[in-house]
KOLPAMI-845735 format. One record per residue (C-alpha): x, y, z; residue in one letter. Coordinates in steps of 0.1 Angstrom, whole numbers, padded with zeros to 4 digits, always signed. Each point is the difference from the previous one (the first is absolute). Example, Ala and Ser with C-alpha at 12.3 -4.5 7.8 and 13.67 -1.06 7.14 Angstrom:
BEGIN
+0123-0045+0078A;+0014+0034-0007S;
//
This chain:
BEGIN
-0134+0165-0113X;+0015-0025-0024X;-0010-0037-0002X;+0034-0011+0013X;-0003+0022+0031X;-0034-0013+0008X;+0013-0036-0005X;+0028+0006+0024X;-0022+0016+0026X;-0025-0029-0002X;+0028-0025+0002X;+0016+0017+0030X;-0033+0002+0019X;-0009-0036-0008X;+0034-0014+0010X;+0002+0021+0032X;-0034-0013+0010X;+0009-0036-0007X;+0032+0005+0019X;-0017+0014+0031X;-0030-0023+0000X;+0016-0033-0010X;+0038-0002-0002X;+0008+0019+0032X;-0019-0028+0019X;+0017-0029-0017X;+0035-0013+0010X;+0007-0033-0017X;+0017-0023+0025X;+0003+0030+0023X;+0027+0016-0022X;-0011+0009-0035X;-0021+0031-0005X;-0009+0011-0035X;+0003+0037-0009X;-0022+0002-0031X;-0005+0038+0000X;+0036+0007-0010X;-0008-0013-0035X;-0015+0034-0007X;+0034+0017+0007X;+0018-0025-0021X;-0024+0005-0029X;+0001+0038+0000X;+0013+0015-0033X;+0037+0005-0002X;-0007+0034-0016X;-0016+0012+0032X;+0023+0025+0018X;+0018-0011+0031X;-0019+0026+0021X;-0034-0015-0010X;+0013-0035+0005X;+0012+0008+0035X;-0032+0018+0009X;-0022-0029-0012X;+0022-0025+0019X;-0002+0021+0031X;-0038+0003-0001X;-0005-0037-0009X;+0020-0010+0030X;-0017+0025+0022X;-0034-0013-0010X;+0010-0036+0009X;+0015+0013+0033X;-0032+0018+0009X;-0022-0030-0006X;+0024-0026+0014X;+0012+0021+0030X;+0037-0006-0008X;+0015+0034+0010X;+0017+0010-0032X;+0018-0033-0009X;-0017-0003-0033X;+0004+0037-0007X;+0038-0002+0003X;+0002-0033-0019X;-0021+0013-0029X;+0019+0033-0002X;+0033-0019-0002X;-0015-0024-0025X;-0011+0030-0022X;+0034+0015+0002X;+0018-0032-0010X;-0024-0010-0028X;+0017+0017-0029X;+0036-0011+0010X;-0012-0036+0002X;-0016+0002-0035X;+0033+0014-0013X;+0019-0027+0017X;-0018-0027-0020X;-0010+0019-0031X;+0027+0027-0007X;-0016+0015-0031X;-0034+0015+0009X;-0007+0009-0036X;-0004-0037-0009X;-0029-0004+0024X;-0032-0003-0020X;-0023+0013+0027X;+0009+0025+0027X;-0017-0021+0026X;+0022-0028+0012X;-0017-0034-0006X;+0009-0034-0012X;-0012+0010-0034X;+0020+0033-0003X;+0033-0012+0016X;-0002-0037-0008X;-0007-0026+0027X;+0036-0007+0012X;+0007+0038+0004X;-0033+0007+0017X;+0005-0030+0023X;+0034+0013+0011X;-0014+0035+0004X;-0030-0012+0020X;+0020-0023+0023X;+0026+0026+0007X;-0025+0026+0010X;-0020-0025+0020X;+0031-0009+0019X;+0009+0037+0006X;-0035+0007+0013X;-0001-0031+0022X;+0035+0007+0014X;-0010+0036+0009X;-0034-0008+0015X;+0013-0029+0022X;+0031+0018+0011X;-0020+0030+0010X;-0025-0022+0017X;+0025-0020+0020X;+0024+0029+0007X;+0025-0026+0012X;+0018-0031-0011X;-0012-0019+0031X;-0012-0030-0020X;+0019+0002-0033X;-0010-0034-0013X;-0037+0008+0005X;+0005+0034-0016X;+0017-0014-0031X;-0027-0027-0003X;-0027+0027+0001X;+0018+0021-0026X;+0007-0029-0023X;-0034-0016+0002X;-0018+0034-0003X;+0021+0009-0030X;-0009-0032-0018X;-0037+0003+0008X;+0000+0037-0011X;+0018-0009-0032X;-0025-0027-0008X;-0029+0023+0007X;+0015+0027-0023X;+0006-0024-0028X;-0036-0012+0003X;-0013+0036+0001X;+0020+0009-0030X;-0014-0028-0020X;-0035+0010+0010X;+0005+0038-0007X;+0022-0003-0031X;-0013+0016-0031X;+0005-0031-0021X;-0029-0016+0018X;-0024+0027-0013X;+0003-0015-0035X;-0017-0032+0011X;-0031+0017+0013X;
//
C-alpha cells in the first residue's frame, strides 16, 4: 500500500469518527450541522477513476449511516457528491493539466478556486441530505435555512481542515 493510500484511509476513518461522535450531535441554533467527513471525498485525487470514487463515496456514507442510524441518507448524498466532484472541478478549473497536485486543495487549485469548489460541493451535499431527510416541502423556510447554514458551517470546517492537512504545513515542522 502506498503512503498516499494509507493517508486517505487514516483521514477517512478519523473524519468519519469525528462526524459520528461530535458533529452529528451539534446543531448550531437548531439549524446548522457540520459535515466534516465529506472533506475526504473532496480531497481524493482527480486521477482516481470514477468507479473508485463512487465506491469510496458509497462506503463512506454507509459508514456514517450505520453509526448515526440515518437509513441511507448519507450514502445517497455521498454517492451523488462523488459523481459530481469532477464536473465541479472542471466548472471552475477547466484545464486539469495546470493543477500542480492531483488532490484538490487550496494549495493545488489556489484558494479562490478551491473555495468555490468546496462551497459548491457543500451546498450539493446539504441540499441532497436535507431534501431526503424532509421528503417534503412542508416548511420551506426552515428547510432553506438548514441547507444554507449547514452549507456555510461545512464550508468553514473544510477550509479549516484543508489548512491543517495541507502539505505546505509540513515544511514548518
